[in-house]
TIMI-2910 file (N, C-alpha, C, CB; in pm, 1 decimal, decimal comma, always signed):
<rs>
+----------+----------+----------+----------+----------+----------+----------+----------+----------+----------+----------+----------+------+
!      n_x !      n_y !      n_z !     ca_x !     ca_y !     ca_z !      c_x !      c_y !      c_z !     cb_x !     cb_y !     cb_z ! resn !
+----------+----------+----------+----------+----------+----------+----------+----------+----------+----------+----------+----------+------+
!   -395,9 !   +813,0 !  -1671,3 !   -383,0 !   +846,5 !  -1620,1 !   -276,4 !   +944,4 !  -1622,9 !   -403,5 !   +780,6 !  -1576,2 !  Met !
!   -301,4 !  +1060,7 !  -1635,0 !   -169,9 !  +1133,8 !  -1733,3 !    -99,3 !  +1230,7 !  -1587,1 !   -251,0 !  +1275,5 !  -1912,6 !  Glu !
!   -132,9 !  +1261,0 !  -1508,3 !    -61,2 !  +1278,7 !  -1394,2 !    -98,2 !  +1114,2 !  -1246,7 !   -125,1 !  +1464,1 !  -1344,1 !  Asn !
!    +45,0 !  +1047,8 !  -1303,5 !    +19,2 !   +998,8 !  -1152,4 !    -28,4 !   +984,2 !  -1079,9 !    +38,0 !  +1009,8 !  -1094,4 !  Glu !
!    +20,3 !   +849,7 !   -979,0 !     +6,4 !   +927,8 !   -849,7 !   +168,7 !   +834,8 !   -801,2 !   -181,3 !   +896,2 !   -736,2 !  Leu !
!   +121,1 !   +715,5 !   -902,5 !   +166,3 !   +584,3 !   -849,6 !   +220,7 !   +541,6 !  -1022,1 !    +17,6 !   +470,7 !   -756,7 !  Ile !
!   +371,5 !   +609,0 !   -965,1 !   +429,5 !   +505,2 !  -1077,8 !   +386,7 !   +320,5 !  -1112,5 !   +586,0 !   +506,2 !  -1034,7 !  Pro !
!   +368,2 !   +353,8 !  -1290,0 !   +362,4 !   +186,2 !  -1338,9 !   +339,7 !    +56,1 !  -1272,7 !   +473,1 !   +152,6 !  -1384,8 !  Lys !
!   +551,3 !    +76,4 !  -1206,0 !   +574,9 !     -8,0 !  -1112,6 !   +537,5 !    -84,9 !  -1051,6 !   +596,5 !    +14,3 !  -1063,6 !  Lys !
!   +533,2 !    +48,3 !   -984,8 !   +504,9 !     -6,6 !   -853,9 !   +364,1 !    -22,2 !   -862,4 !   +550,3 !    +79,5 !   -732,4 !  Ala !
!   +292,9 !    +73,2 !   -880,9 !   +128,9 !    +30,9 !   -890,2 !    +90,3 !   -160,7 !   -950,5 !    +52,3 !   +166,1 !  -1036,5 !  Tyr !
!   +120,7 !   -174,3 !  -1096,4 !   +211,7 !   -324,6 !  -1147,4 !   +192,5 !   -426,0 !   -934,6 !   +490,2 !   -248,1 !  -1220,9 !  Ala !
!   +290,1 !   -409,7 !   -944,4 !   +423,3 !   -479,8 !   -778,5 !   +284,5 !   -466,1 !   -713,0 !   +613,9 !   -341,9 !   -673,7 !  Glu !
!   +155,6 !   -392,9 !   -661,8 !   +127,9 !   -358,2 !   -534,0 !    -67,8 !   -480,3 !   -599,2 !   +140,3 !   -116,1 !   -485,6 !  Ile !
!    -42,5 !   -396,4 !   -712,2 !   -149,9 !   -496,8 !   -782,5 !   -110,3 !   -647,0 !   -782,6 !   -170,8 !   -456,4 !   -939,7 !  Glu !
!    -28,2 !   -716,4 !   -763,1 !    +18,4 !   -850,3 !   -746,9 !    -51,9 !   -871,1 !   -635,0 !   +168,2 !   -878,0 !   -737,6 !  Gln !
!    +28,7 !   -833,7 !   -534,4 !    +37,9 !   -869,5 !   -439,5 !   -134,8 !   -868,0 !   -371,6 !   +151,6 !   -791,5 !   -386,4 !  Met !
!   -288,6 !   -762,9 !   -421,8 !   -373,6 !   -718,3 !   -349,3 !   -430,9 !   -823,8 !   -474,8 !   -402,8 !   -549,5 !   -307,4 !  Ile !
!   -448,0 !   -885,4 !   -513,9 !   -562,6 !   -955,6 !   -633,1 !   -564,0 !  -1061,9 !   -546,0 !   -517,4 !   -997,0 !   -818,3 !  Thr !
!   -678,0 !  -1138,5 !   -630,7 !   -764,6 !  -1224,3 !   -481,7 !   -796,9 !  -1299,1 !   -611,5 !   -926,1 !  -1139,2 !   -348,5 !  Ser !
!   -852,9 !  -1358,2 !   -690,1 !   -932,0 !  -1544,2 !   -757,5 !  -1099,9 !  -1513,5 !   -681,9 !   -816,3 !  -1767,3 !   -640,4 !  Ala !
!  -1047,5 !  -1500,7 !   -536,9 !  -1168,7 !  -1583,1 !   -430,6 !  -1234,7 !  -1405,2 !   -412,7 !  -1083,1 !  -1697,9 !   -222,6 !  Glu !
!  -1236,7 !  -1348,8 !   -397,8 !  -1293,4 !  -1226,7 !   -403,7 !  -1419,2 !  -1134,2 !   -535,0 !  -1167,4 !  -1168,3 !   -395,1 !  Ser !
!  -1467,7 !  -1162,4 !   -433,3 !  -1549,4 !  -1080,4 !   -575,5 !  -1522,4 !   -944,6 !   -632,2 !  -1695,9 !  -1057,9 !   -548,0 !  Val !
!  -1454,8 !   -858,0 !   -577,9 !  -1468,7 !   -773,6 !   -588,3 !  -1282,1 !   -735,1 !   -692,1 !  -1528,7 !   -726,7 !   -443,1 !  Val !
!  -1223,3 !   -908,1 !   -632,7 !  -1089,0 !   -871,1 !   -712,9 !   -939,9 !   -865,6 !   -642,1 !  -1111,1 !   -727,9 !   -769,0 !  Gly !
!  -1048,0 !   -825,3 !   -454,6 !   -869,0 !   -837,8 !   -382,1 !   -888,3 !   -853,9 !   -313,9 !   -758,8 !   -756,9 !   -359,6 !  Ile !
!   -795,7 !   -879,0 !   -200,2 !   -825,6 !   -860,5 !    -98,4 !   -814,2 !   -857,3 !    +34,7 !   -861,2 !   -881,6 !   -110,8 !  Asp !
!   -927,5 !   -803,5 !    +65,8 !   -971,3 !   -659,5 !   +150,9 !   -814,1 !   -670,6 !   +285,9 !  -1200,0 !   -684,1 !   +255,5 !  Ala !
!   -799,8 !   -828,6 !   +330,5 !   -809,1 !   -855,1 !   +454,9 !   -626,3 !   -764,4 !   +404,0 !   -855,4 !  -1048,8 !   +529,7 !  Lys !
!   -523,3 !   -810,6 !   +374,8 !   -375,2 !   -815,1 !   +313,4 !   -404,5 !   -654,6 !   +290,5 !   -333,1 !   -934,6 !   +153,1 !  Lys !
!   -475,4 !   -649,8 !   +137,7 !   -536,1 !   -502,3 !   +179,5 !   -492,0 !   -338,9 !   +260,4 !   -624,3 !   -546,3 !   +255,1 !  Thr !
!   -622,2 !   -441,2 !   +376,4 !   -547,2 !   -355,1 !   +498,2 !   -387,5 !   -338,9 !   +587,9 !   -624,4 !   -389,1 !   +592,1 !  His !
!   -382,4 !   -502,8 !   +588,4 !   -256,8 !   -495,5 !   +620,8 !   -123,9 !   -400,6 !   +634,5 !   -239,9 !   -557,8 !   +568,0 !  Ile !
!   -114,3 !   -446,8 !   +414,1 !    -39,1 !   -358,8 !   +394,9 !    -74,3 !   -220,9 !   +438,1 !    -14,9 !   -368,5 !   +282,2 !  Ile !
!   -136,6 !   -165,1 !   +407,8 !   -230,4 !     -5,1 !   +427,7 !   -161,4 !    -11,2 !   +591,8 !   -474,6 !     -8,6 !   +411,3 !  Ile !
!   -200,7 !   -102,4 !   +718,5 !   -119,2 !    -16,5 !   +881,7 !    +38,4 !    -64,0 !   +802,3 !   -163,7 !   -129,6 !  +1118,9 !  Ile !
!   +105,7 !   -135,0 !   +805,0 !   +202,4 !   -200,0 !   +746,0 !   +257,8 !    -12,8 !   +760,5 !   +168,4 !   -310,8 !   +578,3 !  His !
!   +193,7 !    +31,8 !   +628,5 !   +310,0 !   +153,6 !   +572,1 !   +270,4 !   +261,6 !   +657,9 !   +301,2 !   +209,5 !   +392,4 !  Lys !
!   +153,7 !   +287,5 !   +720,6 !   +113,0 !   +430,9 !   +777,1 !   +265,6 !   +355,4 !   +930,6 !   -145,8 !   +466,7 !   +835,9 !  Leu !
!   +215,8 !   +225,8 !  +1018,1 !   +292,1 !   +241,1 !  +1108,6 !   +439,7 !   +314,0 !  +1033,9 !   +300,6 !    +99,4 !  +1181,1 !  Met !
!   +518,4 !   +277,3 !   +905,1 !   +677,1 !   +344,1 !   +928,5 !   +646,3 !   +408,6 !   +875,0 !   +813,5 !   +302,1 !   +899,1 !  Glu !
!   +511,6 !   +497,1 !   +827,3 !   +569,8 !   +631,1 !   +834,4 !   +547,0 !   +725,8 !   +962,3 !   +519,3 !   +700,3 !   +719,3 !  Ile !
!   +490,1 !   +702,2 !  +1038,1 !   +505,5 !   +689,9 !  +1190,2 !   +662,5 !   +728,8 !  +1249,5 !   +468,1 !   +528,1 !  +1229,7 !  Glu !
!   +645,9 !   +596,4 !  +1262,1 !   +817,0 !   +623,2 !  +1317,7 !   +887,5 !   +623,3 !  +1268,9 !   +883,7 !   +566,9 !  +1386,5 !  Lys !
!   +890,2 !   +704,3 !  +1067,1 !   +968,8 !   +761,0 !  +1067,7 !   +924,8 !   +896,9 !  +1143,2 !  +1012,9 !   +754,4 !   +950,4 !  Arg !
!   +798,2 !   +936,4 !  +1163,9 !   +842,0 !  +1095,2 !  +1156,9 !   +845,0 !  +1143,3 !  +1253,7 !   +773,6 !  +1184,3 !  +1091,1 !  Leu !
!   +828,2 !  +1048,1 !  +1412,0 !   +832,8 !  +1069,7 !  +1484,9 !  +1025,9 !  +1093,5 !  +1531,2 !   +735,2 !   +988,4 !  +1524,9 !  Lys !
!  +1098,2 !  +1017,5 !  +1443,6 !  +1229,4 !   +987,0 !  +1452,0 !  +1267,1 !  +1120,0 !  +1395,5 !  +1280,1 !   +852,7 !  +1378,9 !  Ala !
!  +1187,1 !  +1190,1 !  +1287,6 !  +1226,1 !  +1328,2 !  +1233,9 !  +1165,0 !  +1436,4 !  +1371,2 !  +1137,0 !  +1360,2 !  +1055,4 !  Leu !
!  +1072,5 !  +1425,9 !  +1422,1 !  +1075,0 !  +1500,9 !  +1549,8 !  +1119,0 !  +1485,2 !  +1673,7 !   +987,0 !  +1521,1 !  +1574,8 !  Glu !
!  +1172,8 !  +1418,5 !  +1759,4 !  +1280,8 !  +1452,2 !  +1758,5 !  +1423,9 !  +1438,3 !  +1759,5 !  +1264,6 !  +1480,1 !  +1794,3 !  Ser !
!  +1445,9 !  +1494,9 !  +1687,8 !  +1591,2 !  +1531,9 !  +1614,7 !  +1566,9 !  +1706,3 !  +1678,7 !  +1598,9 !  +1502,5 !  +1385,7 !  Lys !
+----------+----------+----------+----------+----------+----------+----------+----------+----------+----------+----------+----------+------+
</rs>
């Protein structure tokens, strides 16, 4: 991909975290969703802090 949205190193780290040999699709869906939700909660917390300034 010419215009990468995620740096290659970060992509590889995330890929390694969510990969699952037991899954038919190759990723652990539960772990993937937990990572996404956690990141969204961090973003929400930062946004609230910025809004309160």
